[in-house]
matplotlib code that plots the C-alpha trace (Angstrom):
import matplotlib.pyplot as plt

x = [67.8, 64.2, 61.7, 58.5, 56.2, 53.6, 50.8, 47.4, 44.7, 42.1, 38.5, 36.4, 33.7, 30.4, 27.4, 26.0, 22.9, 20.4, 17.5, 14.0, 12.9, 9.3, 7.5, 5.8, 2.3, 0.0, -3.5, -6.8, -9.9, -13.0, -16.5, -18.6, -22.5, -24.9, -27.3, -24.7, -23.3, -20.4, -17.1, -14.1, -10.4, -7.7, -4.0, -1.5, 0.8, 3.8, 1.7, 0.1, -2.9, -3.6, -7.0, -8.1, -11.9, -12.2, -15.9, -18.3, -18.5, -17.4, -17.7, -14.8, -14.5, -11.8, -12.5, -12.2, -12.1, -15.0, -14.5, -16.3, -14.8, -16.6, -14.5, -15.4, -13.6, -10.0, -9.8, -7.0, -6.8, -3.8, -3.5, -0.9, -1.9, -3.0, -6.2, -9.7, -11.2, -15.1, -16.1, -19.3, -20.7, -22.4, -26.0, -27.9, -24.9, -22.1, -18.7, -15.4, -12.3, -8.7, -6.5, -3.1, -1.1, 2.7, 5.2, 6.1, 9.8, 11.9, 12.6, 10.3, 8.7, 4.9, 3.8, 1.1, -2.0, -3.4, -5.7, -4.1, -6.4, -5.1, -6.7, -8.2, -8.1, -10.6, -12.9, -13.7, -17.3, -17.8, -19.9, -20.7, -21.6, -17.9, -15.5, -11.9, -10.7, -7.6, -6.1, -6.2, -7.2, -5.0, -3.7, -4.1, -1.0, -2.2, -5.4, -4.0]
y = [-13.3, -13.0, -15.9, -15.9, -18.5, -19.8, -20.2, -20.9, -18.4, -18.7, -19.4, -16.2, -16.5, -17.4, -17.3, -20.8, -21.7, -23.0, -25.1, -24.0, -25.6, -26.5, -24.7, -27.1, -25.6, -26.4, -26.7, -25.9, -27.5, -25.2, -26.8, -24.5, -25.5, -24.5, -21.1, -20.5, -16.8, -15.6, -16.5, -14.1, -15.2, -12.4, -12.2, -10.0, -7.9, -10.1, -13.3, -15.6, -16.6, -20.1, -21.3, -24.7, -26.2, -29.9, -30.1, -28.5, -24.8, -21.8, -18.1, -16.0, -12.1, -9.8, -6.4, -3.7, -5.6, -5.5, -9.3, -12.2, -15.7, -18.9, -21.7, -25.5, -28.4, -28.8, -24.9, -23.0, -19.4, -17.3, -13.5, -11.6, -10.1, -7.8, -9.2, -10.0, -12.8, -13.9, -17.2, -19.4, -22.3, -21.5, -22.6, -25.4, -28.0, -27.9, -27.2, -27.6, -25.4, -25.9, -23.0, -22.2, -18.9, -18.5, -15.7, -14.6, -16.0, -15.2, -18.0, -20.5, -23.1, -23.0, -26.5, -28.5, -28.0, -30.9, -32.7, -34.6, -33.5, -31.0, -27.7, -25.4, -21.9, -19.7, -17.6, -14.0, -12.9, -9.4, -7.7, -4.8, -4.8, -4.0, -7.1, -7.1, -9.5, -11.4, -9.7, -10.7, -8.3, -6.4, -8.6, -11.7, -13.4, -16.6, -18.5, -21.8]
z = [-16.0, -16.6, -17.4, -18.0, -16.2, -18.5, -16.3, -17.4, -17.3, -15.0, -16.4, -16.1, -13.2, -13.8, -11.7, -11.0, -12.8, -11.0, -12.7, -12.1, -9.0, -8.8, -5.7, -3.1, -2.7, -0.1, -2.2, -0.1, -1.1, -0.9, -1.5, -2.9, -2.6, -5.2, -4.2, -1.3, -0.3, -2.2, -0.5, -0.8, -1.1, -0.3, -1.3, -0.6, -2.6, -3.6, -3.5, -6.6, -6.1, -8.3, -8.8, -10.6, -10.7, -9.6, -9.8, -11.3, -12.8, -10.8, -11.0, -10.2, -10.3, -9.2, -7.2, -9.4, -12.8, -15.1, -16.1, -14.5, -15.2, -15.5, -14.8, -15.6, -14.1, -14.9, -15.9, -14.0, -13.5, -11.5, -10.3, -8.8, -5.7, -4.1, -5.1, -3.6, -5.4, -5.0, -5.7, -6.0, -7.6, -10.7, -11.4, -9.2, -9.0, -6.3, -7.5, -5.9, -6.2, -5.4, -4.8, -3.4, -2.7, -2.6, -2.8, -6.0, -6.3, -9.8, -11.7, -10.0, -12.0, -11.6, -10.3, -12.1, -10.4, -8.2, -11.0, -13.7, -16.6, -19.3, -18.3, -20.9, -20.6, -18.7, -20.8, -19.4, -19.3, -19.1, -16.9, -19.3, -23.1, -24.2, -23.9, -24.1, -26.8, -26.4, -23.2, -19.6, -17.0, -14.9, -12.1, -14.0, -14.6, -16.9, -18.0, -19.1]

ax = plt.figure().add_subplot(projection="3d")
ax.plot(x, y, z, "-o")
ax.set_aspect("equal")
plt.show()
């Protein structure tokens, strides 16, 4: 005699879901005295460059792009590497730039920048007379 055993069906395998984990970054503070030489920040392929102005007004440009950025205190900007950024204080006042770099990690939550102030978006300023409206330049991943 054959009997069927009523065995429960095992649940379908599922991939474990992990909540987005904030990245732990080591922020570097870059003083930018007025009327000093431009400073260079290099980031390799696969790295993310995170910038936030802590004090003053900072000029940021990226090699190979037409736009320049002028960031006020509290404004943030990030770029995907490889990228070479050139930064300096704008005008006759000192500025201070906080920056960090990390390897791009899929699904990682980007941490807040080191300051607690709300950050308005950076405004690109074209070097030429032809401005680009509403689009970030190649290599820029956010401007918030």
